[in-house]
N, C-alpha and C positions, 0 to 999 in steps of 0.2 A: 702794313702791319699784319702779322700772322694771326690766324684764328687760334684761340686757345682750345686745348682739348679738355673739355669739362669732365669732372668725375662722372662716372656712370650713374644715372638716376636709379637704375636697377641693381646697384651694388649687391653682390651676393653675400650671403651670411658668412662665408669664409674670408671675405675681404677682397677677393679677386673681382675684377670688372666683368669678366665673362667666365663661363664654366670651363672646367678642365684645361687649365693652361698647360702648354708645353713649357717646362721649367728648366732653368739652369741656375745652379748655385754659383755665386761669385763672391769674392772677397778682395776689396781694394788692397793693392800692394803699395809699397813706398813710391815706386815709379809712377803710380796712378795719381798721386797727390800733387796738387798745384800750389801756387804761392799763397792761396787763401787757406791752406791746410785742410782742404777737403778734396774729394775725388773730382778730377777734372771732367767737365761735361763731355769732352771728346771720348773719354773712356766709356761712358754710357753708350755712346753711338757705336763704338767698337763691340761692346757686349751685345747690343741689339743685332748686329750683323752675325755674331757667333751663335746666338740663340736661334736666329732665323734659319741659318744653315743647319743647325742641329735639328730643328723642327722639320725642315725639308727632307733631311736624311731619314728621320723617323717615319716620314710619310712615303719613303721609297725613292726619292729623287736626290741624287748627289751631283757634284760638279762633273763627273764623268758622263752622267746621263745628259746633263745640259750640253756638254760638248758633242756627244754622239747625235743629239737631236738638233744641234745648231740653234738652240733656243735658250733664253734666260729670262727670268723675271727681274727687271731692272727697276731701281728706285727712280720714279719720276718726281716725287716730292716726299720729303721727310720733315716731320714736325715733332718737336720734343718740348714738353713742359717739365721743367726742373722745379720740383716742389719743395724738397728738403735736401740738405747735404748728407753725404755719407763720408765716412772717415776710414783711415787705414785700419785694416784688420776686421772691420765689421762684416758679419755674415749677412749676405743679401740674397734675395731670390728674384730672378727675372723671369717673368712669364710672357708668353706670346700666343697670339691667335690669328688665324685668318678670319676676318670679319665680313668680307664682301668679296664677290667675284662674279664676273659676267660669263665665265666659261669661254671667252673669246680672246680678249686682250688684257683686261684689267683685273687687279685684285687689290685688296686692302689688308694690311697687317697691322695689328695693334700690339703694344708693349706696355707692361706695368712692372716697375721695379719696386720691391718691398724690402724693408728691413726685417730680417728673420726674428729678431728679438721681440719686437712689438707689433709687427705687421703693418706699420705705417708705410704708405705709398710715398716714394721719393721722386719718382719720375713716371710720366706717361708719354708714350710715343705713338706715332701713326706714320705708316708708309703707304703711299699710293704707288702701286707697281704696274708696270706695263710689260707685256711679253715682247721680246725683241729677238731678231736673229743675231747670233753672236758674230757671224762673219761680216755682217754689214752694219749692225747697230740700228736697224730699222724696225719699227713695230711690225710684228707678224703674229698671226693667229696662234693660240696655244696648241701644241700638239695634243693628241688624245691622252698621252701619258700625264701631261700636266693637268688636264681637265679632270681625269679620274682621281688623281692623288689630291689635288688642291681643293677642288669643289666639294669633295666629300668631307673635308676638314673645316669648312666654313661654319662658324658658330652664328647663332641667331643674335641679332642686335637686342640688347637688354633695355633699350629705350633711353639712350644717352641724350636724345634731343638735339644733337649737333648737326643734324641734316646730312650726315654722310652715310 
C-alpha cells in the first residue's frame, strides 16, 4: 500500500503547500475526459511531466543540456493523491517545487494541482528522482551544472510531518 501525501501542516496563506511555485495553467480538453466524465488521472501525470520540464528549463537546464552532459534526473518513484475531480474546460493551475536534494544523486519534486476558481487542491504528487547516465541508465553523480541549478531551487520543508 502506498503512503498518502498529507496536506502540508504549514499550508501557506495563499493556499500553496510551499512558497513560490513554478506554475503552469492547464485546462482539461474533451480528449482528457474519461468514462466517469472527469479528467483522467493519467492526464495529471502528463501535466506533472510538462510542468517539471518547464521548471527545469526555467532553471537553465533543458533536454539538450541533459544529452550534452549524458545525465538525466529519472523518476525512481512517483506517488499521486487524487483528492477532487476536474472537468472539461475548468481553469486549473499546477505548481511544482524541488523540495529536497542531496547534491549527489537524489532529488525530490512535489506537485499541487489547484482549481483556479476557488483555489481547492485537486491533486498532490511527489517524485523521488535519481541522477542517471543517459547512455547506460545507471545511477551517476550529478554534474556541477545540475547541482548549481537544482540545489539553489530547493525550498524548505514547511513541516508536512510525512518524514520525507
